[in-house]
Structures are given as structure tokens and as C-alpha cells.
C-alpha positions as CSV (number, residue, x, y, z in Angstrom):
1,M,24.9,110.2,43.1
2,I,22.7,111.0,46.3
3,T,22.5,114.4,46.8
4,S,19.2,114.5,49.4
5,T,19.5,113.0,52.7
6,R,16.5,111.7,53.3
7,I,16.0,108.2,53.9
8,A,13.7,107.4,51.3
9,D,15.7,108.6,48.7
10,A,18.6,106.3,49.5
11,L,16.1,103.6,49.5
12,V,14.9,104.5,45.6
13,A,18.4,105.0,44.4
14,D,19.1,101.1,45.7
15,F,15.5,100.0,44.2
16,D,15.9,101.4,40.9
17,A,19.8,99.4,40.5
18,E,18.3,96.6,41.6
19,C,15.4,97.1,39.3
20,G,17.6,96.8,36.6
21,H,19.8,94.0,37.2
22,T,16.4,91.7,37.8
23,Q,15.2,92.9,34.6
24,R,18.2,91.4,33.0
25,V,18.2,88.1,34.7
26,L,14.2,87.5,34.5
27,A,15.1,88.9,30.9
28,A,17.2,85.4,30.9
29,V,14.5,83.2,32.0
30,P,14.1,80.4,29.3
31,E,10.0,80.3,28.4
32,D,10.6,76.6,27.7
33,K,11.6,75.5,31.3
34,L,9.2,77.4,33.7
35,D,8.4,73.9,35.0
36,W,12.0,72.7,35.2
37,K,13.2,72.4,39.0
38,P,17.0,71.4,39.8
39,H,15.5,69.6,43.3
40,A,12.7,67.7,44.5
41,K,12.7,69.9,47.0
42,S,12.8,73.4,44.5
43,M,10.6,75.7,43.4
44,T,10.1,75.3,39.6
45,L,11.9,78.1,37.7
46,G,8.5,79.8,36.9
47,K,7.7,79.9,40.4
48,L,11.2,81.3,41.3
49,A,10.8,84.0,38.9
50,S,7.5,85.2,39.0
51,H,8.5,85.2,43.0
52,V,11.2,87.6,41.8
53,A,9.1,89.5,39.9
54,E,6.6,90.1,42.6
55,I,8.7,90.9,45.1
56,P,8.2,94.9,44.7
57,K,4.6,93.8,46.0
58,L,5.8,93.7,49.4
59,V,6.0,97.7,49.9
60,P,2.3,98.5,50.8
61,L,2.8,95.4,53.4
62,L,6.3,97.0,54.6
63,L,3.7,100.5,55.2
64,E,1.9,99.1,57.7
65,P,2.8,99.2,61.3
66,E,3.0,95.5,61.3
67,F,2.6,92.4,59.3
68,L,0.8,89.4,60.8
69,P,0.2,86.4,58.6
70,G,-3.5,87.0,57.9
71,A,-2.3,89.9,56.2
72,L,-1.3,87.4,53.6
73,A,-4.9,85.7,53.4
74,N,-5.9,87.6,50.1
75,W,-2.5,87.3,49.0
76,K,-2.5,86.2,45.2
77,P,0.6,84.8,44.2
78,F,1.9,86.0,41.1
79,L,2.8,83.1,38.1
80,A,3.9,84.1,34.7
81,Q,3.0,81.7,31.5
82,S,5.4,83.0,29.3
83,R,8.6,85.3,30.1
84,R,6.6,88.5,28.5
85,E,3.9,88.2,31.1
86,L,7.0,87.9,33.6
87,L,8.6,90.9,32.4
88,E,5.2,93.1,32.0
89,G,4.3,92.2,35.6
90,F,7.6,92.9,37.1
91,E,7.6,96.4,35.3
92,R,4.1,97.0,36.8
93,F,4.9,95.7,40.5
94,A,8.6,97.8,40.2
95,A,6.6,100.9,39.2
96,D,3.5,100.8,41.9
97,A,6.6,99.8,44.4
98,R,8.7,102.8,43.4
99,Q,5.8,104.8,43.5
100,G,5.0,104.0,47.3
101,L,8.8,104.4,47.9
102,E,9.1,107.9,46.9
103,G,7.0,110.3,49.2
104,L,8.0,108.5,52.4
105,T,9.3,110.5,54.6
106,D,12.1,110.3,57.1
107,D,9.4,109.8,60.2
108,V,7.9,107.3,58.2
109,M,10.5,105.4,57.6
110,E,12.1,105.5,61.6
111,A,8.9,104.4,62.5
112,D,8.8,101.1,64.3
113,W,7.6,98.2,62.3
114,R,6.9,94.7,63.4
115,L,6.1,91.0,62.6
116,R,3.7,89.2,64.7
117,K,2.6,86.0,65.1
118,G,-0.6,86.0,67.1
119,D,0.8,87.9,70.1
120,K,4.2,87.3,69.8
121,V,6.2,89.9,68.3
122,L,8.7,87.7,65.8
123,W,10.8,91.1,64.9
124,S,10.6,94.7,65.4
125,C,13.0,97.2,63.6
126,P,12.4,100.5,62.2
127,R,11.0,100.2,59.1
128,K,13.5,101.3,57.0
129,V,15.4,98.2,58.2
130,A,12.5,95.8,57.2
131,M,12.3,97.7,53.6
132,R,16.3,96.7,53.3
133,T,15.8,93.4,54.6
134,L,12.0,91.8,53.2
135,L,12.1,94.1,50.2
136,I,16.0,94.9,49.1
137,H,17.9,91.7,50.5
138,H,15.1,89.6,49.9
139,W,15.3,89.7,46.7
140,I,18.9,89.7,45.8
141,H,18.8,86.6,47.3
142,H,15.8,85.1,45.1
143,R,17.5,86.5,42.3
144,G,20.9,84.7,43.4
145,Q,19.0,81.5,43.3
146,L,17.5,82.5,39.8
147,T,21.2,82.8,38.1
148,V,22.1,79.3,39.7
149,Y,19.0,78.2,38.0
150,L,19.8,79.8,34.6
151,R,23.6,78.2,35.0
152,L,22.7,75.2,35.4
153,L,19.9,75.1,32.3
154,D,23.2,76.4,30.8
155,V,21.5,79.4,29.7
156,P,23.9,82.7,29.7
157,V,24.1,84.4,33.0
158,P,23.3,88.1,32.5
159,A,25.7,90.6,34.3
160,T,24.3,92.4,37.4
161,Y,27.3,93.7,40.1
162,G,30.1,92.9,37.5
163,P,30.7,90.4,35.0
164,S,29.4,87.0,35.0
165,A,31.1,84.3,33.8
166,D,29.2,84.6,30.6
167,V,28.5,88.4,29.9
168,A,31.0,91.3,30.2
169,V,29.6,94.4,31.6
């Protein structure tokens, strides 16, 4: 239960809950199927799982006043070669992100954040909205894709917000 009125406290509570769901889904990824993909246009299981694991790495980019495509020039996508590497990477990225989120003031969370392409502003919103959309919702979206991959591979899908067809809560 959240008793604080700070915006960051609510975000951290959601982040922590999503970490638990994400950890369970990543732990179900079959190590021998990392190169598998359901369609030619789809990511491989390993690439999608790695992306889900690394989404918390977005926090520093969201703490900047704006995101410019050049900010990704030095971004090295995480690509785990094993389940252990996937889970260890996720644990590290999540811990770093949580630390970055914990102390944010309401002023920082209410400040404008922009996504730019050159001189063109593609999106402008309060940082708290960017955090929810590009961190939390983006994470949920790709984790959902990952559970579909698991289903297609006949891997029991972990429970997240409630039971799955395979696992009771």
C-alpha cells in the first residue's frame, strides 16, 4: 500500500510489481530456443527476451529533458546467450533503474519531457507520462509478446496479473 503522495513512490511501486511479473516470464524462457522466432518479421525469442530484460535501461534516457535519436548512438543492445545471463542482466538493469527512480522529486516528474527528431518535436508530455508509457507500458507490451512466444513453444506461461492457463496464482 502506498501511503506517500510522491509521484515517484507510485511509479516505484508499479515498477516493483512489474519486475516480479517480468522475472517469472524471463525465468520460463527455454534456453535451447533462443534462436526461434514465430515469423520471418518477428524477433527471435532471445532478442525479444533480452529486450524485455533491458527495458529498465531506459530510465536514464527518460531523466534527460528530451530524447534525441542520437542518444542511442552508443546504445549496445543486450543480447543474452543463456537464461542465466538473461536473468542476471535483468536483475542488474532493474536494480539500477529502481535506484534512479527512487529519489525523483515531483518537480522532476512533472517537468516536460520531449521526443525529438531533429528540430521536430514528435511527442511532449510530463516526465511521469513518459515514464509510464515508455517504461511501464512498453515493458508490459513486450512481455505480453514474450508470453505468446512461450505459448507457441508449449512452455507453461507463468501467472502475471492472475492465473494463466498453465499456472494458478
